[in-house]
C-alpha atoms as one frame of an Amber mdcrd trajectory, in Angstrom:
protein
   0.000   0.000   0.000   2.882   2.244  -0.455   6.066   2.978   1.406   5.593
   3.662   5.099   2.021   2.372   5.242   0.778   0.430   8.254   1.092  -3.321
   7.660  -2.303  -4.681   6.773  -2.248  -7.611   9.141  -1.629  -5.261  12.068
  -4.092  -2.574  10.941  -6.904  -4.998  10.150  -6.427  -7.387  13.036  -8.983
 -10.193  13.008 -11.248  -8.611  10.361 -12.731 -11.303   8.121 -14.498  -8.876
   5.772 -12.922  -5.766   4.263 -14.419  -3.107   2.011 -11.729  -1.715  -0.296
 -12.607   1.802  -1.451 -10.317   2.974  -4.250 -10.553   4.262  -7.830 -11.137
   1.447 -10.315  -8.153   0.303 -12.401  -5.771   2.506 -10.420  -2.347   1.631
  -9.105  -3.702   2.249  -5.606  -6.405  -0.367  -6.064  -4.037  -2.960  -7.557
  -1.439  -2.529  -4.797  -4.021  -2.796  -2.037  -5.681  -5.844  -3.592  -2.510
  -7.911  -3.714  -1.435  -6.653  -0.266  -4.717  -7.963   1.127  -4.356 -11.295
  -0.677  -0.777 -11.734   0.543  -1.228 -10.604   4.162  -0.346 -14.216   4.975
   2.628 -15.978   3.396   1.295 -16.868  -0.113   2.520 -20.463   0.078   0.367
 -20.905   3.199  -2.735 -19.399   1.592  -5.533 -20.371  -0.757  -6.622 -17.521
  -3.050 -10.132 -17.253  -4.485 -10.693 -14.371  -6.895 -13.963 -13.316  -8.547
 -13.743 -11.053 -11.587 -16.641  -9.331 -13.347 -14.837  -6.864 -15.601 -11.265
  -7.998 -16.147 -10.355 -11.337 -17.707  -8.759 -14.110 -15.632  -5.486 -13.418
 -17.462  -5.590  -9.773 -16.348  -6.176 -10.739 -12.712  -3.349 -13.317 -12.930
  -1.039 -10.712 -14.511  -1.791  -8.393 -11.586  -0.738 -11.111  -9.137   2.492
 -11.757 -11.081   3.301  -8.049 -11.288   2.726  -7.334  -7.587   3.628 -10.659
  -5.917   6.368 -11.848  -8.259   7.234 -15.527  -7.982   5.325 -16.094  -4.758
   2.571 -18.633  -5.444  -0.446 -19.542  -3.333  -1.009 -23.152  -2.299  -4.244
 -23.148  -4.317  -5.827 -20.516  -6.525  -9.192 -20.236  -8.247 -10.387 -17.422
 -10.519 -14.167 -17.282 -10.908 -15.000 -15.522 -14.180 -18.449 -13.972 -13.710
 -18.382 -11.825 -16.868 -21.219 -13.197 -18.965 -20.204 -11.193 -22.054 -16.784
 -12.805 -22.336 -16.249 -15.684 -24.735 -14.971 -19.058 -23.533 -11.688 -18.389
 -25.370 -11.197 -15.087 -23.523 -11.875 -16.792 -20.200  -9.350 -19.562 -20.799
  -5.839 -18.828 -19.656  -2.737 -20.600 -20.989  -0.369 -20.252 -18.055   2.513
 -22.501 -19.023   4.399 -21.993 -15.745   4.324 -22.983 -12.078   0.857 -21.482
 -11.694  -0.511 -24.354 -13.770  -0.256 -26.700 -10.812  -2.125 -24.416  -8.404
  -4.556 -22.306 -10.475  -7.963 -23.165 -11.934 -10.575 -21.022 -13.693 -14.309
 -21.428 -13.120 -16.407 -19.763 -15.845 -19.971 -18.975 -14.779 -22.988 -19.112
 -17.084 -23.490 -16.226 -19.498 -26.403 -14.653 -17.601 -24.955 -15.127 -14.128
 -26.716 -13.321 -11.292 -25.530 -12.436  -7.764 -26.794 -15.782  -6.486 -24.559
 -17.559  -9.038 -21.544 -15.635  -7.761 -22.482 -16.556  -4.210 -22.948 -20.230
  -5.060 -19.582 -20.415  -6.824 -17.792 -18.881  -3.855 -19.650 -21.147  -1.425
 -18.711 -24.260  -3.436 -15.022 -23.418  -3.659 -14.789 -22.229  -0.068 -16.421
 -25.459   1.051 -14.044 -27.538  -1.065 -11.069 -25.942   0.733 -12.634 -26.221
   4.175 -10.382 -29.067   5.341  -7.112 -27.680   3.935  -4.558 -26.380   6.467
  -3.978 -23.115   4.588  -5.914 -19.911   5.271  -8.200 -18.670   2.477  -8.130
 -15.146   1.027 -10.958 -13.954  -1.236 -11.188 -11.016  -3.659 -14.463  -9.832
  -5.214 -13.771  -7.464  -8.102 -16.052  -5.668  -7.961 -19.184  -4.436  -6.218
 -19.196  -1.509  -8.631 -19.616  -3.912 -11.558 -22.406  -5.788  -9.753 -24.221
  -2.543  -8.966 -24.045  -1.567 -12.629 -26.144  -4.632 -13.497 -28.242  -5.480
 -10.418 -30.307  -3.590  -7.875 -28.811  -2.476  -4.591 -30.870  -4.901  -2.496
 -29.581  -7.932  -4.423 -25.950  -6.849  -4.021 -26.376  -6.011  -0.327 -27.924
  -9.458   0.233 -24.975 -11.095  -1.527 -22.457  -9.144   0.555 -24.217  -9.978
   3.821 -24.361 -13.676   2.934 -20.729 -13.862   1.808 -19.458 -12.038   4.883
 -21.348 -14.407   7.177 -20.052 -17.394   5.208 -16.428 -16.191   5.391 -16.737
 -15.463   9.086 -18.031 -18.978   9.746 -15.361 -20.577   7.538 -12.447 -18.585
   8.957 -11.725 -17.014   5.556 -10.804 -13.379   4.900 -12.415 -11.480   2.020
 -12.123  -8.044   0.496 -14.619  -6.496  -1.912 -13.738  -3.680  -4.301 -15.922
  -0.562  -4.590 -15.090   2.618  -6.513 -16.505   5.472  -4.391 -16.303   7.895
  -7.309 -18.740   5.752  -9.298 -21.509   5.955  -6.687 -23.238   8.541  -4.540
 -22.267   8.940  -0.905 -25.523   7.349   0.265 -24.812   4.092  -1.518 -21.249
   3.904  -0.194 -22.594   4.578   3.304 -24.974   1.625   2.915 -22.073  -0.788
   2.412 -19.647   0.497   5.072 -21.351  -1.084   8.129 -21.562  -4.493   6.442
 -17.814  -5.036   6.924 -15.439  -5.592   9.813 -13.099  -2.983   8.345 -12.956
  -0.378   5.568  -9.691   0.304   3.731 -10.013   3.606   1.880  -7.739   5.639
  -0.341  -8.157   9.360   0.369  -6.330  11.538  -2.208  -5.100  14.072   0.390
  -4.228  11.600   3.135  -3.368   8.294   1.440  -4.675   5.069   2.978  -6.902
   4.938   6.025  -8.171   1.846   7.828 -11.397   2.056   9.814 -12.300  -0.869
  12.080 -15.813  -1.593  13.260 -16.116  -1.491  17.068 -15.523  -4.887  18.672
 -19.083  -4.999  19.994 -20.693  -3.808  16.777 -23.161  -6.090  15.020 -23.424
  -6.088  11.259 -26.796  -4.908   9.947 -29.016  -7.819   8.949 -30.439  -7.731
   5.444 -32.154 -11.100   5.469 -34.637 -11.833   2.757 -36.001 -15.003   1.286
 -34.271 -16.224  -1.840 -36.296 -17.057  -4.891 -34.468 -19.787  -6.812 -33.886
 -19.209 -10.520 -36.494 -20.600 -12.868 -38.615 -19.827 -15.870 -42.297 -20.143
 -16.559 -44.194 -23.118 -15.197 -44.798 -25.824 -17.796 -48.466 -26.012 -16.778
 -49.070 -22.268 -16.943 -46.703 -19.970 -18.900 -48.115 -16.957 -17.040 -47.071
 -18.361 -13.664 -43.411 -18.490 -12.559 -41.880 -21.896 -11.977 -40.520 -20.913
  -8.588 -42.109 -19.787  -5.340 -40.499 -17.777  -2.519 -38.181 -19.841  -0.330
 -38.287 -19.390   3.468 -34.492 -19.141   3.832 -32.306 -16.068   3.779 -29.537
 -15.648   1.229 -26.829 -16.483   3.760 -28.664 -19.626   4.896 -29.051 -20.699
   1.263 -25.344 -20.316   0.523 -24.431 -22.084   3.738 -26.644 -25.029   2.772
 -24.723 -25.648  -0.443 -21.222 -24.697   0.727 -20.285 -28.273   1.697 -20.211
 -30.890  -1.062 -21.515 -33.746   1.084 -24.443 -31.654   2.302 -25.264 -30.783
  -1.313 -25.229 -34.490  -2.201 -27.486 -35.263   0.750 -29.946 -32.586  -0.372
 -29.869 -33.833  -3.982 -30.623 -37.349  -2.730 -33.477 -36.265  -0.456 -34.947
 -34.211  -3.304 -34.974 -37.264  -5.570 -36.400 -39.546  -2.864 -39.289 -37.165
  -2.272 -41.412 -36.625   0.816 -41.338 -39.536   3.243 -39.281 -41.480   5.762
 -35.978 -43.196   5.049 -33.614 -45.129   7.314 -30.168 -43.777   8.104 -28.648
 -46.923   6.558 -30.417 -46.292   3.231 -29.535 -42.614   3.314 -25.853 -43.263
   4.027 -25.617 -45.819   1.231 -27.409 -43.524  -1.212 -25.140 -40.537  -0.478
 -21.974 -42.674  -0.629 -23.040 -44.165  -3.968 -23.731 -40.722  -5.422 -20.378
 -39.379  -4.274 -18.531 -42.284  -5.895 -20.300 -41.559  -9.192 -19.241 -37.887
  -9.388 -15.884 -37.683 -11.240 -14.983 -34.253  -9.880 -15.411 -35.366  -6.273
 -13.076 -37.432  -4.135 -14.652 -40.783  -3.335 -15.557 -41.145   0.366 -12.942
 -42.920   2.442 -15.598 -45.337   3.668 -19.320 -45.647   4.223 -18.628 -45.153
   7.922 -17.072 -41.739   7.259 -20.239 -40.730   5.382 -22.373 -41.955   8.285
 -20.390 -39.973  10.856 -20.633 -36.697   8.922 -24.361 -37.120   8.220 -25.306
 -38.134  11.753 -23.161 -35.608  13.612 -23.182 -32.602  11.262 -25.472 -32.442
   8.260 -28.707 -34.062   9.459 -28.835 -31.996  12.687 -28.224 -28.820  10.669
 -31.031 -29.597   8.199 -33.306 -30.540  11.094 -32.642 -27.173  12.750 -33.793
 -25.460   9.537 -36.968 -27.545   9.418 -36.027 -29.297   6.180 -36.333 -32.718
   7.799 -36.951 -34.536  11.080 -34.156 -36.710  12.420 -35.204 -39.431  14.889
 -32.085 -40.699  16.648 -33.850 -43.570  18.434 -35.395 -45.098  15.316 -32.429
 -44.048  13.113 -34.776 -42.581  10.513 -35.148 -39.303   8.652 -38.436 -37.818
   7.521 -38.013 -35.377   4.634 -40.780 -32.782   4.400 -40.198 -31.531   0.885
 -40.186 -27.898  -0.202 -40.993 -26.907  -3.817 -38.868 -23.752  -3.741 -35.876
 -25.464  -2.144 -36.117 -28.344  -4.622 -36.296 -25.935  -7.543 -33.159 -24.249
  -6.239 -31.422 -27.608  -5.752 -32.254 -28.680  -9.319 -30.632 -25.467 -10.516
 -27.507 -25.980  -8.384 -27.270 -29.648  -9.388 -27.455 -28.745 -13.080 -24.674
 -26.174 -12.677 -22.469 -28.581 -10.745 -23.092 -31.868 -12.520 -24.572 -30.903
 -15.891
């Protein structure tokens, strides 16, 4: 952040969410971005970068220019620019980055919920790795150019909660010159810290008070969908009784997604734990992109002690420990959302 600046790790402390206010495409913004991503030793970090305006190659070039030969343990660039061709999104690295970097290209008409789902999937996939995870969202300004303020605020709130729960650290770019002061003021309290470039004073870091609570912008999430096949005038989806952050949390862990896919396909009714464990294990073995479960017992332990209690708390199912059975209630909106997620993940 420039010579003589306060080291970020000291200035930001334990902040898991950072709003980066700086002019778009400026040297100030680039320097601060890579400083935030490399606050930990790069080799001991996973880096997850979302880009809406620049190509993956441009974001990778920024890393090379600012961080040199230092490479993260794992790196993923999520390309959320729907106007970019597949060729433009593909990067031919041809160096050491090839072993650590992947590019995830979202669908052409990606919405904020698609960005959130991609981040939740990748963050969940790295959950058990020993490295810390650093996330860059570039940028809120680009999202606000295409989507209403409420949708972007909901995404930010959900992502910040998800990162806080996962122990990840994220920064989101916003160009204050591109928006009115009222909009910028809306986003400030959503973060643990604000890093801002002030032309007369340079960089300032503002921390939220330790006892401050982030504003809650919970709203139900309507899963994507078109017209109903039975009535073209009626939407396929209905409002879902879960907030955006709850929805992303549901799908952030691959095994929980598989469990939800399986329950959706089984339909309303009661199923034994034995049948459920076998069904989830079989599905996981059939997904090429997933690591096969170590054993059926490992699937049982995670379902019984983590995922089933969580889904029961949300009212998605009833889990009877004594009879070792699960009763799935069914939810049209949730199942519509799960079909959408399953199609994106598995084709």
